[in-house]
DRENPA-718908 format. One line per field, with one value per residue (C-alpha): x, y, z. Coordinates in Angstrom, 2 decimals, decimal comma. Example, Ala and Ser with C-alpha at 12.3 -4.5 7.8 and 13.67 -1.06 7.14 Angstrom:
BEGIN
xx: c(12,30 | 13,67);
yy: c(-4,50 | -1,06);
zz: c(7,80 | 7,14);
END
This chain:
BEGIN
xx: c(-0,14 | 2,88 | 4,41 | 1,28 | 1,05 | 4,68 | 4,05 | 1,07 | 2,61 | 5,90 | 3,75 | 2,45 | 5,40 | 7,16 | 3,88 | 4,15 | 7,98 | 7,93 | 5,12 | 7,06 | 10,28 | 8,75 | 6,36 | 9,45 | 11,58 | 8,67 | 9,05 | 12,21 | 14,13 | 12,30 | 11,23 | 15,13 | 16,36 | 13,23 | 11,76 | 14,76 | 13,34 | 10,04 | 9,93 | 10,36 | 6,34 | 5,69 | 8,59 | 6,78 | 3,64 | 4,64 | 6,90 | 3,46 | 1,43 | 3,71 | 3,16 | -0,48 | -0,24 | 0,55 | -3,24 | -4,93 | -3,27 | -4,26 | -7,67 | -5,90 | -4,58 | -7,52 | -9,44 | -6,88 | -5,38 | -8,64 | -10,25 | -7,21 | -7,58 | -10,67 | -9,86 | -6,28 | -5,62 | -4,23 | -1,03 | 0,45 | -1,15 | 0,60 | 4,32 | 3,09 | 2,48 | 5,67 | 7,65 | 6,12 | 6,06 | 9,60 | 11,57 | 9,41 | 10,94 | 14,15 | 14,32 | 13,16 | 16,64 | 18,76 | 16,99 | 18,89 | 18,23 | 16,35 | 20,22 | 21,33 | 18,81 | 16,19 | 12,36 | 12,76 | 13,64 | 10,19 | 8,24 | 10,14 | 9,47 | 5,90 | 5,41 | 7,47 | 5,11 | 2,28 | 3,65 | 3,69 | 0,30 | -0,82 | 1,11 | -0,01 | -3,52 | -3,67 | -1,56 | -3,75 | -6,20 | -4,58 | -2,50 | -5,59 | -7,13 | -3,69 | -3,32 | -7,61 | -8,02 | -5,58 | -6,30 | -9,03 | -12,05 | -12,94 | -9,75 | -10,29 | -9,54 | -6,26 | -5,02 | -6,18 | -4,55 | -1,13 | -1,96 | -2,58 | 0,83 | 2,50 | 2,29 | 3,21 | 6,39 | 7,06 | 7,15 | 8,84 | 11,95 | 12,04 | 11,90 | 14,33 | 16,30 | 15,78 | 16,94 | 20,09 | 20,61 | 19,78 | 22,05 | 24,99 | 24,81 | 25,22 | 22,45 | 24,74 | 25,12 | 21,38 | 20,48 | 23,01 | 22,72 | 21,78 | 18,13 | 19,07 | 19,70 | 16,67 | 14,54 | 17,71 | 17,51 | 13,72 | 15,33 | 16,06 | 12,71 | 11,51 | 14,06 | 12,58 | 9,13 | 9,63 | 11,08 | 8,16 | 5,24 | 6,87 | 7,04 | 3,80 | 0,81 | -2,42 | -5,06 | -7,28 | -10,60 | -9,44 | -8,25 | -11,41 | -13,49 | -11,06 | -11,96 | -15,61 | -15,49 | -16,70 | -14,74 | -16,52 | -16,41 | -16,76 | -16,25 | -16,10 | -19,33 | -21,03 | -19,72 | -21,47 | -24,60 | -24,91 | -22,76 | -23,13 | -24,15 | -21,15 | -18,79 | -20,25 | -19,72 | -16,10 | -15,22 | -16,32 | -14,80 | -11,31 | -11,84 | -11,38 | -7,94 | -6,55 | -7,36 | -5,84 | -2,48 | -2,04 | -2,24 | 0,71 | 3,08 | 2,86 | 1,07 | 2,95 | 6,53 | 5,66 | 4,13 | 5,73 | 8,67 | 7,93 | 5,36 | 6,19 | 9,99 | 10,18 | 13,47 | 12,96 | 14,73 | 12,39 | 9,10 | 10,79 | 11,19 | 7,91 | 6,56 | 8,69 | 7,52 | 4,08 | 5,18 | 6,57 | 3,70 | 1,29 | 2,89 | 1,11 | -1,77 | -2,81 | -3,04 | -4,39 | -7,42 | -7,92 | -7,94 | -10,73 | -12,34 | -13,16 | -14,18 | -17,20 | -18,61 | -16,01 | -18,07 | -18,43 | -14,45 | -14,08 | -16,69 | -15,28 | -12,16 | -13,48 | -14,89 | -11,66 | -10,04 | -12,56 | -11,37 | -7,92 | -7,77 | -9,05 | -6,45 | -3,69 | -3,31 | -3,35 | -0,34 | 1,47 | 1,03 | 2,62 | 6,03 | 7,25 | 8,65 | 7,80 | 4,35 | 4,45 | 5,55 | 2,27 | 0,24 | 1,09 | 1,26 | -2,10 | -3,48 | -2,28 | -3,42 | -7,01 | -5,88 | -4,67 | -8,37 | -10,04 | -7,59 | -6,67 | -9,98 | -10,87 | -9,20 | -11,11 | -14,38 | -14,17 | -13,24 | -16,35 | -18,41 | -18,16 | -18,24 | -15,41 | -15,36 | -15,80 | -13,33 | -10,51 | -12,34 | -14,57 | -11,68 | -9,54 | -12,15 | -13,26 | -9,61 | -8,55 | -11,30 | -11,73 | -8,29 | -8,41);
yy: c(-0,05 | 2,31 | 1,81 | 2,69 | 5,77 | 6,74 | 6,03 | 8,20 | 11,05 | 10,89 | 12,01 | 14,77 | 16,18 | 16,16 | 17,69 | 20,37 | 20,62 | 21,75 | 23,86 | 25,89 | 25,81 | 26,98 | 29,77 | 30,93 | 30,22 | 32,09 | 34,98 | 35,77 | 33,75 | 33,25 | 36,56 | 37,56 | 34,24 | 32,98 | 36,08 | 38,95 | 40,78 | 42,16 | 44,66 | 43,73 | 43,54 | 41,68 | 39,42 | 38,46 | 38,07 | 35,99 | 33,84 | 32,84 | 32,70 | 29,34 | 28,28 | 28,79 | 25,99 | 22,96 | 24,18 | 23,87 | 20,96 | 18,90 | 17,99 | 16,31 | 13,89 | 13,39 | 12,55 | 9,70 | 8,41 | 9,20 | 6,83 | 4,25 | 4,30 | 2,25 | 0,43 | -1,28 | -0,27 | 2,32 | 1,07 | 1,22 | 4,70 | 6,35 | 4,70 | 6,27 | 9,95 | 10,02 | 9,46 | 11,89 | 14,68 | 13,97 | 13,96 | 16,97 | 18,23 | 17,51 | 18,51 | 22,28 | 21,69 | 21,14 | 23,93 | 26,03 | 29,61 | 32,30 | 33,67 | 30,14 | 29,05 | 31,84 | 31,42 | 28,00 | 27,80 | 28,84 | 26,94 | 24,20 | 25,18 | 25,12 | 22,19 | 20,43 | 22,71 | 21,07 | 17,31 | 18,25 | 19,46 | 15,86 | 13,85 | 15,94 | 15,33 | 11,80 | 11,87 | 13,19 | 11,06 | 7,95 | 8,77 | 9,55 | 5,71 | 4,37 | 4,92 | 5,23 | 1,60 | 0,27 | 1,94 | 1,11 | 2,55 | 3,94 | 5,81 | 7,05 | 10,66 | 10,12 | 7,52 | 9,57 | 12,70 | 11,06 | 12,73 | 15,95 | 15,91 | 15,91 | 19,58 | 21,17 | 18,28 | 19,19 | 22,93 | 22,80 | 20,99 | 23,43 | 26,69 | 25,03 | 24,31 | 27,63 | 29,08 | 27,57 | 28,30 | 31,90 | 32,29 | 30,88 | 32,09 | 35,61 | 36,64 | 36,51 | 33,03 | 31,90 | 33,32 | 31,42 | 27,80 | 28,33 | 27,77 | 24,86 | 22,86 | 23,26 | 21,45 | 18,37 | 17,48 | 16,35 | 13,15 | 12,30 | 12,06 | 10,64 | 7,57 | 7,11 | 7,27 | 5,04 | 2,25 | 2,03 | 2,06 | -0,71 | -2,92 | -2,10 | -4,57 | -2,84 | -1,93 | -4,86 | -2,85 | -2,68 | -6,56 | -7,51 | -5,37 | -6,94 | -10,64 | -9,68 | -8,58 | -5,14 | -2,80 | -0,11 | 0,03 | 3,51 | 5,21 | 8,78 | 8,82 | 6,78 | 9,47 | 12,05 | 10,44 | 8,97 | 11,20 | 14,12 | 15,56 | 13,71 | 15,39 | 18,84 | 18,68 | 17,43 | 20,17 | 22,63 | 21,47 | 22,06 | 25,86 | 27,18 | 25,35 | 26,08 | 30,19 | 29,93 | 27,86 | 30,44 | 33,35 | 32,16 | 30,68 | 32,04 | 35,39 | 36,35 | 35,29 | 37,76 | 40,81 | 40,29 | 41,29 | 43,21 | 45,58 | 45,51 | 45,43 | 41,76 | 40,10 | 37,19 | 34,91 | 36,13 | 34,86 | 31,60 | 31,13 | 32,18 | 29,23 | 26,97 | 27,40 | 27,04 | 23,71 | 22,30 | 22,43 | 21,68 | 18,44 | 17,63 | 19,26 | 17,55 | 14,21 | 15,91 | 17,63 | 13,63 | 12,05 | 14,40 | 14,07 | 10,67 | 11,44 | 13,89 | 15,34 | 15,98 | 18,82 | 20,39 | 20,06 | 21,66 | 24,21 | 25,69 | 25,89 | 28,06 | 30,05 | 31,07 | 31,18 | 33,75 | 35,88 | 35,39 | 36,33 | 39,82 | 40,15 | 38,65 | 42,02 | 44,11 | 42,05 | 42,13 | 46,08 | 46,02 | 45,10 | 42,99 | 39,60 | 38,19 | 38,91 | 37,59 | 34,48 | 34,59 | 35,54 | 32,59 | 30,29 | 30,92 | 30,96 | 27,69 | 26,04 | 26,84 | 24,80 | 22,31 | 22,02 | 22,25 | 20,13 | 17,15 | 15,66 | 16,45 | 13,54 | 11,20 | 13,76 | 13,23 | 9,54 | 8,63 | 10,62 | 7,85 | 4,24 | 2,21 | 1,07 | 5,10 | 6,46 | 6,96 | 8,78 | 10,83 | 11,78 | 12,76 | 14,76 | 16,59 | 17,80 | 18,62 | 20,80 | 22,68 | 23,67 | 25,06);
zz: c(0,28 | 0,90 | -2,77 | -4,20 | -1,93 | -3,05 | -6,49 | -6,59 | -4,67 | -7,17 | -10,70 | -8,99 | -7,64 | -11,02 | -12,49 | -10,06 | -9,82 | -13,51 | -12,38 | -10,57 | -12,32 | -15,45 | -13,99 | -12,30 | -15,73 | -17,71 | -15,62 | -15,02 | -17,72 | -20,78 | -21,92 | -22,17 | -23,93 | -26,04 | -26,95 | -26,85 | -29,89 | -27,69 | -25,41 | -21,27 | -20,91 | -23,99 | -23,41 | -20,24 | -21,51 | -24,63 | -22,43 | -20,02 | -23,45 | -23,54 | -19,65 | -20,48 | -23,50 | -20,76 | -19,46 | -22,70 | -23,83 | -20,55 | -22,13 | -24,66 | -22,03 | -20,03 | -23,37 | -24,01 | -20,83 | -18,85 | -21,32 | -21,17 | -17,69 | -17,87 | -20,63 | -19,91 | -16,40 | -14,07 | -13,85 | -17,54 | -18,50 | -15,21 | -16,30 | -19,52 | -18,52 | -16,25 | -19,26 | -21,29 | -18,54 | -17,61 | -20,94 | -22,21 | -19,14 | -19,29 | -23,02 | -21,84 | -20,06 | -23,27 | -25,47 | -27,35 | -27,17 | -29,91 | -30,23 | -31,18 | -33,45 | -33,80 | -33,69 | -33,73 | -30,41 | -29,09 | -31,38 | -29,78 | -26,39 | -27,09 | -28,35 | -25,33 | -23,18 | -24,90 | -24,02 | -20,65 | -20,59 | -22,70 | -19,93 | -16,84 | -18,31 | -17,37 | -14,40 | -11,48 | -12,58 | -12,59 | -9,16 | -7,28 | -8,22 | -7,88 | -3,98 | -3,49 | -4,74 | -2,62 | 0,14 | 2,88 | 1,85 | 4,97 | 4,69 | 1,48 | 2,48 | 3,58 | 1,06 | -2,06 | -0,23 | -1,64 | -5,18 | -3,85 | -1,46 | -4,41 | -5,66 | -1,88 | -2,54 | -6,15 | -5,36 | -2,04 | -3,99 | -6,92 | -4,91 | -3,00 | -6,15 | -7,38 | -3,83 | -3,99 | -7,33 | -7,53 | -4,02 | -5,28 | -8,88 | -10,14 | -11,94 | -15,58 | -14,92 | -13,98 | -17,30 | -18,92 | -17,23 | -14,05 | -14,88 | -17,02 | -13,94 | -12,08 | -15,20 | -16,05 | -12,12 | -12,48 | -14,48 | -10,88 | -9,79 | -12,86 | -12,01 | -9,13 | -10,23 | -13,20 | -10,51 | -8,22 | -10,53 | -13,03 | -9,60 | -8,83 | -9,55 | -11,32 | -8,52 | -7,00 | -8,27 | -11,90 | -11,65 | -10,21 | -12,75 | -15,87 | -14,68 | -14,90 | -18,36 | -16,93 | -18,83 | -20,41 | -24,27 | -24,79 | -21,28 | -22,15 | -23,95 | -20,94 | -18,21 | -20,38 | -20,93 | -17,19 | -14,77 | -16,00 | -12,34 | -10,90 | -13,50 | -13,12 | -9,20 | -9,31 | -12,07 | -9,39 | -6,60 | -8,56 | -8,83 | -5,33 | -5,17 | -8,09 | -7,75 | -4,28 | -5,16 | -8,03 | -6,18 | -3,20 | -6,00 | -9,59 | -8,96 | -5,82 | -7,69 | -10,53 | -8,60 | -5,32 | -7,06 | -10,10 | -8,61 | -4,72 | -4,32 | -3,30 | -3,35 | -5,38 | -2,71 | 0,18 | -2,04 | -2,59 | 1,02 | 1,92 | -0,77 | 0,79 | 4,02 | 2,80 | 0,93 | 3,74 | 6,32 | 3,42 | 3,71 | 6,85 | 6,79 | 3,46 | 4,58 | 7,95 | 5,93 | 3,70 | 7,30 | 8,78 | 6,11 | 6,66 | 9,87 | 9,11 | 5,94 | 3,00 | 1,54 | 5,23 | 5,35 | 1,50 | 2,36 | 5,72 | 3,90 | 0,65 | 3,04 | 4,81 | 1,11 | 0,39 | 3,50 | 2,94 | -0,88 | 0,48 | 3,13 | 1,20 | -1,12 | 2,44 | 3,71 | 0,38 | 0,19 | 3,90 | 1,99 | 4,94 | 4,42 | 8,04 | 6,92 | 3,08 | 5,17 | 7,48 | 4,06 | 1,80 | 4,60 | 5,47 | 2,04 | 1,79 | 4,49 | 3,05 | -0,17 | 1,87 | 3,58 | -0,03 | -2,04 | 0,78 | 0,66 | -3,14 | -4,40 | -2,37 | -3,57 | -6,79 | -6,88 | -5,21 | -7,70 | -10,42 | -10,68 | -10,70 | -14,33 | -15,34 | -12,50 | -14,89 | -17,52 | -15,24 | -12,64 | -15,95 | -17,51 | -14,37 | -13,27 | -16,80 | -18,17 | -15,06 | -14,76 | -18,01);
END
């Protein structure tokens, strides 16, 4: 069971490691090395447009791998998605700049970002099912939270790597080669994840479906025809956590540095502190949701997040590094108590034979 927990966590950790590294690179590095002909504002917008490609391509992965997860198994798709995300991330670290190969460089960047998004689109649904279907149904909130721990774990590793590179390299060296190191070391996480996933069997629930011959022939059509209400509920559950997480990471990194004058290291440290605490608050939230209603846990956290969002701007305007940490920690605490129980909530919306398709469609289309 703990192997399934680790296998689930590793893939989503890689996803959010890339999320954090790419967002930092899009804000700091890519406007200069892939879009140098543009003015700074336009260059940043173009860099973040490549970032958006990864979101747009996720539904493609959700459609492809979500369906395959119900047809050929949870394990097989998780090996494919991890390799797809890992190879694309590694190749970004090797990509020549605009000065080397001209417009081909940003074109390849867009292609690799698209490939990452396709892999990510199939990763979450499979990872959640892997941990939840191996675990005790009465503790599904806790076991399913393995996939949810991946974001803070990946964010912690990414910001740790970026902080070390920022503190040890000059600005010139970071722009020249330092940013590449952050992408290239993702290969270690991919290797570890593949080692665990290849040793696992498929989940008992899928093997039982296979033995009964109960696999769907057209899972997407069946979900849309018979599971529309659960699909909408699952999609809506993602909006709140995504908004809070983006505010604490991408928004703060860009707005805090460029507009409010925070040092890059100060923002990275604040996010690291919040992410470290989430390693404990995320499974705690999942476990609490096993004892009381998941919707209630989520609703209380959502109200807290709404209050936090208003106060966060006041905190940022104070320009205090200590209060910056407090603000991000509070935001990520609210995020934990929405996102932690969310995995089990989404899984429970769909019948076992349609879980991969339903979960993947909900996750990817809600995240556009």
